[in-house]
C-alpha positions as CSV (number, residue, x, y, z in Angstrom):
1,M,34.6,84.6,139.2
2,A,35.3,84.6,135.4
3,S,37.6,87.3,134.4
4,T,36.5,90.3,132.3
5,T,37.9,91.1,129.0
6,A,40.3,93.8,130.2
7,D,41.6,91.6,133.3
8,A,42.6,88.9,130.1
9,S,44.2,91.2,128.2
10,A,46.1,92.8,130.9
11,R,47.4,89.4,131.9
12,Q,49.0,89.3,128.2
13,P,52.4,89.5,127.8
14,P,53.8,92.7,126.1
15,N,54.8,92.7,122.6
16,V,58.7,91.5,122.1
17,V,60.1,93.8,119.2
18,E,63.3,91.7,118.5
19,E,66.4,93.4,116.4
20,Q,66.7,92.5,113.3
21,P,69.7,90.9,111.6
22,I,72.6,93.1,109.8
23,T,73.3,92.3,106.7
24,V,77.2,92.5,106.0
25,L,78.4,92.0,102.3
26,V,82.0,90.7,102.1
27,T,84.3,90.7,98.8
28,G,87.6,89.0,98.2
29,F,89.9,89.5,95.1
30,G,91.1,86.1,93.1
31,P,94.5,85.8,92.0
32,F,97.1,88.4,90.5
33,L,101.1,87.2,91.6
34,E,102.6,84.7,89.6
35,N,103.3,82.3,92.2
36,Q,99.8,82.7,93.7
37,K,96.8,80.0,92.8
38,V,94.3,81.3,95.2
39,N,94.5,85.1,96.9
40,P,94.2,84.9,100.3
41,S,91.6,87.5,101.0
42,W,89.3,85.1,98.8
43,L,90.2,82.1,101.2
44,I,89.0,84.1,104.3
45,A,86.1,85.4,103.0
46,S,84.9,82.3,101.6
47,S,85.2,80.6,104.8
48,L,83.6,83.0,107.1
49,P,80.1,81.7,108.7
50,A,76.4,82.8,106.9
51,L,75.3,83.6,110.3
52,I,77.5,85.3,113.2
53,P,74.7,84.6,116.3
54,R,73.7,87.9,118.9
55,N,75.4,88.5,121.6
56,H,75.4,91.2,124.3
57,Q,77.0,94.0,122.1
58,H,75.2,93.1,119.0
59,P,72.3,91.6,117.1
60,A,72.5,88.6,114.5
61,I,74.8,89.3,111.7
62,Q,74.4,87.7,108.4
63,V,77.2,87.4,106.5
64,H,76.6,88.0,102.6
65,V,79.9,86.7,100.8
66,H,79.8,87.2,97.0
67,H,79.9,83.9,95.1
68,A,82.9,84.1,93.3
69,P,86.4,86.2,93.6
70,L,86.5,89.0,91.9
71,R,88.6,89.3,89.2
72,V,91.7,91.7,89.6
73,A,90.5,93.6,86.5
74,Y,89.2,97.0,86.7
75,S,86.4,96.4,84.3
76,T,85.2,93.8,86.6
77,V,85.0,95.6,89.3
78,L,83.0,98.4,87.4
79,S,80.3,96.0,86.2
80,T,80.0,93.9,89.4
81,L,79.7,96.6,92.1
82,P,76.5,97.8,90.9
83,T,75.1,94.3,91.4
84,L,76.0,94.5,94.7
85,L,75.5,98.1,96.4
86,P,72.5,100.3,96.7
87,P,70.0,101.2,95.1
88,T,70.8,98.5,92.1
89,S,71.7,95.8,94.5
90,S,70.7,92.2,93.9
91,I,70.7,91.0,98.0
92,C,67.9,90.8,99.7
93,P,67.8,92.0,102.2
94,A,70.5,95.2,101.0
95,P,73.4,95.2,102.9
96,T,73.8,97.3,105.5
97,I,77.6,97.0,105.6
98,I,80.1,96.7,102.7
99,L,83.2,95.3,104.2
100,H,86.1,94.9,100.9
101,L,89.0,92.2,101.5
102,G,92.1,92.2,99.9
103,L,95.7,91.3,100.1
104,A,98.8,93.3,100.8
105,A,101.7,90.9,100.3
106,S,104.4,94.0,101.4
107,R,102.5,94.2,104.8
108,P,102.8,91.5,107.7
109,F,99.7,92.8,109.7
110,Y,96.3,93.3,109.2
111,A,95.1,96.9,108.1
112,L,91.6,98.9,108.2
113,E,92.0,101.2,105.6
114,Q,90.3,104.6,106.3
115,T,90.3,106.5,102.8
116,S,91.1,106.1,99.2
117,T,91.6,107.9,96.1
118,K,90.3,108.6,92.6
119,L,93.5,108.9,91.0
120,G,96.7,106.9,90.4
121,Y,95.3,103.8,89.0
122,D,97.4,104.3,85.8
123,A,100.7,103.2,86.7
124,I,100.0,99.2,87.1
125,P,98.2,96.8,84.7
126,D,95.5,94.4,86.1
127,V,95.7,90.7,85.4
128,D,94.2,91.9,81.8
129,G,96.9,94.0,81.1
130,H,94.7,97.2,81.8
131,H,95.3,100.5,83.5
132,F,92.6,102.9,84.4
133,P,94.2,106.2,84.2
134,D,93.4,109.4,85.4
135,D,91.4,110.8,82.5
136,Q,89.3,107.8,82.7
137,A,88.8,108.2,86.4
138,E,87.4,111.7,86.0
139,L,85.1,110.8,83.2
140,Q,83.6,108.5,85.8
141,W,84.1,110.5,88.6
142,P,84.2,114.3,87.5
143,S,85.3,116.4,89.8
144,S,82.7,118.6,89.5
145,M,80.5,116.2,92.1
146,F,83.5,113.7,93.4
147,P,86.1,114.7,95.9
148,G,89.8,113.6,95.1
149,R,89.5,111.0,98.3
150,L,86.8,109.7,100.2
151,Y,86.6,108.4,104.3
152,S,84.7,105.4,105.5
153,G,81.6,106.8,107.3
154,F,83.1,104.4,110.5
155,D,85.4,105.8,113.2
156,C,88.1,103.2,112.2
157,V,89.9,103.5,115.6
158,D,87.4,102.9,117.3
159,V,86.4,99.7,114.8
160,V,90.1,98.7,115.4
161,T,89.7,98.7,119.4
162,R,86.7,97.0,119.6
163,C,88.0,94.3,117.1
164,R,91.5,93.5,119.2
165,L,89.2,93.5,122.1
166,N,86.8,90.8,120.5
167,L,89.9,88.7,119.3
168,K,91.5,89.4,122.8
169,A,88.2,87.7,124.5
170,R,88.3,84.9,122.6
171,R,91.9,83.8,122.7
172,N,92.0,84.0,126.5
173,A,89.1,82.1,126.7
174,V,90.9,79.6,125.0
175,R,94.4,80.2,125.8
176,G,94.9,81.9,128.8
177,S,95.0,85.6,129.6
178,E,98.5,86.0,128.2
179,A,97.6,84.6,124.6
180,E,98.7,87.2,121.7
181,I,96.6,88.5,119.1
182,P,97.2,89.3,115.6
183,D,98.3,92.8,114.8
184,V,95.3,94.3,113.6
185,R,96.2,98.6,112.4
186,T,94.2,101.5,110.9
187,S,96.0,102.7,107.9
188,S,95.6,105.7,105.5
189,D,96.9,104.1,102.4
190,A,94.8,101.3,100.3
191,G,97.2,101.6,97.1
192,N,96.9,102.4,94.0
193,F,95.8,99.2,92.5
194,L,92.8,97.3,92.3
195,C,92.3,97.3,96.6
196,G,92.0,101.0,96.6
197,F,90.1,101.0,93.4
198,I,87.0,99.1,94.6
199,Y,87.3,101.1,97.8
200,Y,87.0,104.0,96.2
201,N,84.3,102.8,93.6
202,S,82.1,101.7,97.0
203,L,82.2,105.1,98.8
204,A,81.9,106.9,95.3
205,S,78.5,104.5,94.6
206,M,77.0,105.7,98.6
207,Y,78.6,109.4,97.7
208,R,76.6,109.4,94.4
209,L,73.6,108.7,96.6
210,G,74.0,111.6,98.9
211,V,75.9,109.2,101.8
212,D,79.1,110.9,102.9
213,S,79.1,108.7,105.6
214,A,79.6,105.6,103.8
215,P,79.1,101.9,106.0
216,V,82.2,100.8,103.5
217,T,85.1,99.5,104.4
218,F,88.7,97.4,103.6
219,L,90.9,95.5,105.6
220,H,93.8,94.4,103.7
221,V,95.4,90.8,104.5
222,P,99.0,90.1,104.9
223,D,100.4,86.9,102.8
224,A,102.0,84.9,105.0
225,R,98.7,84.0,107.7
226,S,96.6,81.2,108.1
227,T,93.5,81.0,106.6
228,D,92.0,80.4,110.3
229,E,93.5,83.3,111.7
230,G,92.4,85.5,108.8
231,R,88.8,83.8,109.4
232,E,89.0,84.9,113.6
233,V,90.1,88.5,112.3
234,A,87.7,89.2,110.0
235,V,84.9,87.6,112.3
236,A,86.3,90.1,115.2
237,L,85.9,92.8,112.7
238,I,82.6,92.1,111.3
239,E,81.5,92.2,114.8
240,A,83.8,95.4,115.8
241,L,82.1,97.1,112.9
242,V,78.5,96.5,113.8
243,E,79.3,97.0,117.7
244,S,80.8,100.4,116.4
245,L,77.6,101.2,114.1
246,C,75.0,100.3,116.8
247,T,76.9,102.6,119.6
248,V,79.1,105.1,117.8
249,G,77.3,105.3,114.4
250,L,78.8,106.8,111.3
251,G,80.0,110.3,110.5
252,T,82.8,110.1,112.9
253,T,85.9,112.4,112.6
254,T,88.4,110.0,114.4
255,R,90.8,109.5,111.2
256,G,93.7,108.1,113.4
257,D,97.2,108.7,111.2
258,V,94.6,110.3,107.9
259,T,96.0,114.3,107.7
260,A,94.2,117.1,106.1
261,A,97.5,117.6,104.0
262,Q,97.1,114.1,102.8
263,S,97.8,114.0,99.1
264,D,94.8,112.8,96.7
265,R,96.8,110.3,95.2
266,P,97.8,106.6,96.9
267,T,101.3,105.2,97.1
268,M,102.0,102.9,94.2
269,D,102.3,99.1,95.5
270,A,101.6,96.3,93.1
271,N,101.1,93.7,95.8
272,F,97.9,95.4,96.5
273,A,94.7,92.9,95.3
C-alpha cells in the first residue's frame, strides 16, 4: 500500500541542532628579559592546536592564536587589543573567551589570575623604555567610569579544579593512576608590568561595553618548564574554561584568595610579562 505524505514525513529523522564550536582567543608575549630570546608564553601559545575536538564535557573548541607575540610595550597593547576584542575585533567568529598568557619568571607554578588593577604601571619601563603613569591610566580609564580593580567573570576556583582534573585524567591514561600533575593555582596578583596591564585592558574593554562579568582570563606560566608541559596545561585550561562557561557560567563570586580589602595596586615584579 502506498504511503501517505504524512506517513513519509513522520518517518524522517528529527533535525539535530549541533552545538556550535566555541572560539578561544589566545595571546602570548615577546621577550623582555636580557637572557631571553623567546618568551615561554609565546612558545606555549604558538604550539596550541587550532581545534580541540568535542567530547562529553564540552563542544568543539576553535583556538585562535594571535599571529605574533605581543611586544612587551604599553603602546603595543593599547593599539593591538582593539583589533582583537569586541566590538572592533577582526576575528571571525568573534572570540567567546579571551586567554592571555604571560611569564612569571619568579614563580615555580602556573597561575590563573583572577583580577587586575588600573594603576601601578609607572614603576617598570617596557622594552621601549616607556612607563604608563597613573595620570595616563586615569585618562584612559576615568575613575567615574572604571573601578580600580576588575575581575574575571569566570569562577577561577572552579576553572582550576577542572583544569587539574583534566590534567590528571590525561596523565593517568598515559602514565598510570599515580602520575603527578603540574602545579596549577589561582592567583590574585597579576603584577604591575605588562601582564597586569593587558589583563586590565581586556577586562576594561568588556566593562566599557557593559559586560562586568567578562569571559577574560590570564595564565602566568613559569620559566623553568618545557613547552610540552606548558601546552598540556594550556589545553587542559582551555577545556576547563569552556566546561565552566557551559556549566557554571559567568558572574560567580568564588574568588579564592581575593579579599574585599585588597589594594587597587599590584605587587611590583619586573618578571611578569
